[in-house]
C-alpha positions in Angstrom: -9.3 -23.9 34.5 -10.0 -24.7 38.1 -13.6 -24.8 39.2 -14.5 -21.6 41.1 -17.1 -21.0 43.8 -19.2 -17.8 43.9 -21.7 -16.1 46.2 -23.7 -12.9 46.2 -20.6 -10.9 47.1 -18.2 -12.0 44.4 -20.6 -13.1 41.7 -20.2 -10.1 39.3 -16.4 -10.3 39.5 -16.5 -14.0 38.8 -18.4 -13.7 35.6 -16.8 -10.5 34.3 -14.4 -12.0 31.7 -14.7 -14.5 29.0 -17.2 -17.3 28.6 -18.4 -18.5 32.1 -20.8 -21.2 33.0 -22.4 -21.0 36.4 -24.1 -24.0 38.0 -26.8 -22.9 40.5 -27.3 -25.8 42.9 -28.2 -26.8 46.5 -26.8 -29.5 48.8 -30.3 -30.9 49.3 -31.0 -31.3 45.6 -30.5 -34.9 44.3 -30.2 -34.0 40.6 -27.7 -31.2 41.6 -25.5 -33.7 43.4 -25.6 -35.9 40.3 -24.7 -33.0 38.0 -21.9 -31.7 40.2 -19.3 -34.4 39.2 -20.3 -34.0 35.5 -19.8 -30.2 35.7 -16.4 -30.7 37.4 -15.3 -33.2 34.8 -16.1 -30.9 31.9 -14.2 -28.1 33.7 -11.1 -30.3 33.8 -11.4 -30.9 30.0 -12.1 -27.4 28.7 -9.5 -24.8 29.7 -10.7 -21.7 28.0 -14.1 -21.5 29.8 -14.7 -20.4 33.4 -16.7 -22.9 35.5 -18.4 -21.6 38.6 -20.6 -23.2 41.2 -23.1 -21.1 43.1 -24.8 -22.8 46.1 -28.2 -21.4 46.7 -28.6 -21.2 50.5 -29.9 -18.8 53.2 -27.1 -16.3 52.6 -27.0 -16.4 48.8 -30.4 -15.4 47.5 -30.0 -12.1 45.7 -28.2 -13.5 42.7 -30.6 -16.4 42.0 -33.5 -14.0 42.4 -31.9 -11.5 40.0 -31.7 -14.2 37.3 -35.1 -15.8 38.0 -33.7 -19.2 39.2 -36.8 -21.2 40.1 -35.5 -24.7 39.4 -32.1 -26.4 40.0 -29.8 -27.4 38.8 -29.7 -24.4 36.4 -26.7 -23.5 34.4 -26.4 -20.0 33.1 -23.9 -19.0 30.4 -22.3 -15.5 30.5 -20.0 -13.8 28.1 -18.0 -10.9 29.6 -20.6 -10.5 32.4 -23.7 -10.6 30.1 -26.2 -13.5 30.3 -26.4 -15.2 26.9 -28.2 -18.5 27.6 -29.6 -20.7 30.4 -30.4 -24.4 30.7 -32.2 -26.1 33.5 -32.1 -29.7 34.6 -29.7 -32.6 34.7 -27.4 -32.8 31.6 -24.8 -35.5 30.7 -21.2 -34.6 29.9 -21.7 -34.9 26.1 -24.6 -32.4 26.3 -22.6 -29.9 28.3 -19.6 -30.1 26.0 -21.8 -29.7 22.9 -23.5 -26.7 24.4 -20.1 -25.1 25.1 -19.1 -25.7 21.6 -22.3 -24.0 20.3 -21.6 -21.0 22.6 -18.0 -20.7 21.5 -18.9 -20.8 17.8 -21.5 -18.1 18.3 -19.0 -15.7 19.7 
């Protein structure tokens, strides 16, 4: 599935269906820029999961505040719009894939 981009306006619609991973990031964050290509690579390999990028900036603060995002990169996992798990910090591709497999088997 193609990588999607969300903001405060479309966030709820973006996470409403299925398993969705949301990468909260910022352009000025070095670890975020390192994680971006990893997140995108995994999104190319796993078709039955929604992958969403949410850039934290001046106009998109309500959603990160709602979910208590204090450190980035943070990846939140949602199932049908409900938060099920969160991880913070840089992850490698194998870790992200293993986490997705855990989330899928817990469904």
